[in-house]
Structure formats: structure tokens, C-alpha cells
C-alpha positions, 0 to 999 in steps of 0.5 A: 767158525761155521763153513758157510760164514767163513765162506761169506766172509772170504768172499766179501773180502774178495769183493772189497778188494775187487777180486773173485770170479768174473760175473757172467751176465747170461740170463741176469735179471736186472733193474736200471733207473734213469734210462730214457736218456743219457748215461742210463740209455747208453747202459741199456743199449749195452745191456741189450746186447746180452741175454738179460732181462731188464726192468727200467724205472724212470720218470718218462717210461714211454721214452724207453725203447722196450723189447717184448719179454726182455726190456720192460719199463715203468714210471718210477720217481725214486725220491719217494721210498714207496715207489721204490718198493713198488719197483722191487715188487714189480721186478719180483713179479715180472723178472722173478728176482734181482740179480743186478740193480743199476741205480743211475737216476740223479740230477744236478743243480748248477748254482751259486748258493745264495739263500737257505732253502731246505726243500732245495737241499732235501730234493737232491739228497732224496734222489741222489743219495737216500734212494740208492742207499735205500736200494742197497739195503733192499737188495740185501733183504731180497738176496739173503745167501745169494750173490748180487750187485748194486751199481750206483752212478756216483761222479768224478765229483765224489772225488773232486768237487767243482764250483757251482756244484756244491750240493750235487758234489756233496751227495756224490761224495756221501755215496762214496763214503757210504759205500767205502764203509758199508763194504766192511760192514756187510756180511753177505755175498753182494758187491756194491760198485760205484761209477765215477764218470767225469762230465758226460755229453748229455742233457745233464747239464742243460737240466742243471741250469739251462742251455748256457750251463758251461760243461767241465773239461774234459768231457766224454760220451755216454757210450764210453761211460756205458762200455766202462760200466758193463766191463766193470760189472763183469769184472765185479769191480767196486769202483768204475772210472770210465775216464783214464784221464781223470785217474791220471789226474788224481795220481799226478796231483798226489805228487804235484798238488797244484794240478787240482787247485788250478783246475778248480780256479778255471771252473770257478771262473766259468761259473762267475762268467755264467752268473754275470751273463745269466 
């Protein structure tokens, strides 16, 4: 086997196992989507502490606090692949390349499905699943022979789907499954990392269904998630769990498999109460 091919295969195995050298953020060129609020805004605040250049793609770029020569922002609706292409082209022009792409843009519905609605399904899959996968493919094309990283905001609901979030949870579970298989398929130096935040205290839930949307327990701040994300990027982690409590719950449920069913019944009761009061 050719030496360089062997090196790529060894590096790829290290990436799958979460090993290899730690990443130095110094002078990295980063694209971040969905950073005008919530987790994305907090991630951007953490990135500002480092010597990096960031191009933000967001539906509301005027809400992004830019810094001349360091933090730039432009409008981008990731539900349209042509817009993603334009964001990549802009990053090539303004940054000279992309070392790290943080695909954070996403949204949820909080609902009880009662009727067939294809457009409703397609809308959330385009943003939450199809866009990050397409971004991953484009990063592979852009960085042939180079190290790069794609960081995708999934959700703890990728591992534990909650009542009221059937469609949202399914988009995140699809990302989880895609990444798990793709890491073994790819033959380059890229790292695919997924973030699994629990409920986060942002506008996310209000956007999902309004001001009265119940927030699942437990909840964390976007700043907690952002710190975990930067730490995970620096350690080349392929799975970033900002909540140690959720990790503990997953471990405990393996030995006491009543934990999650009881938890889901509690969240189901919240959903039905919300439906009665809506």
C-alpha cells in the first residue's frame, strides 16, 4: 500500500476512535451557520477569544456582531443548496479556505402530528438534515489531502426522542446515523463531529411553538454548550456531550431500563397539558 494512503487510513481510524493530535485553533478559517442567537451566538462569542477568522451565514446577519477582518456575516438560508454553494464561494474569497465548518442552523416543531403535510416534513429535513450532509460533502471536496473538521449541532434527542418532537428528533437521529456510517466510509483526513446538547435556554422553544412551549428537564445555558463545543473541537472529539447529566442518564438506563420510559411519560404529560391549554 502506498505510504500516503496508509497515512490517511491510519489518521481516519484515529479520528473515528477520537484519537490523534489535538487541534490548534490558531489562525483557523471557520464558517458558522445560525449564529445570530442561541447556541450559535454563544459559540461565536467563544471563537472571538481566539485568533481565528469566522464567516457567519445566517438568516439575520445584521444581528451578528462583526469584527473587521475577523468576524464577517452574510445572509444564508441553508434550506436552499444554491445558498450553501454561495456561502462556500464567499468563504473561499474572504477567508481563502475553510478549516472548520460549524453547521449549527436548525429549528424544531413542537406538535402532535394530526394530518399529512409533505411540505411541513420537507422544510425541517432540508434545514436540519440535508443541509449539514451537503455541507459535509462539500467540505470533503474542498479539502482534498488536507485536514478539516465539520461540526454539526445534533441534539440529545438524536439519542432520546421526546414526545412533541417526533419530526425534529428524527432529523437529528438521521444525522447521528449518517455520521456513524460515514466516518467508516470516508478516506480522507476530515473529522465529523456531532454535538448533542440537551434542552438549552434560548429562543429555540418559543420558535418551535410559541411562548407557552414547555422546556424539557433538565436545561442548560448556551454558554455551557459553547464552551463544550470549543473544548471538543480542540480535542478532535467526534461526539460532544455538553451535559454530563445526560451521559449519566444514558449509562444508568442501560442497567435500569425504566429511567427513560418514566422520563418520556413525564414529557408526554407536558405535551398533552400544553395541547389542552393551547
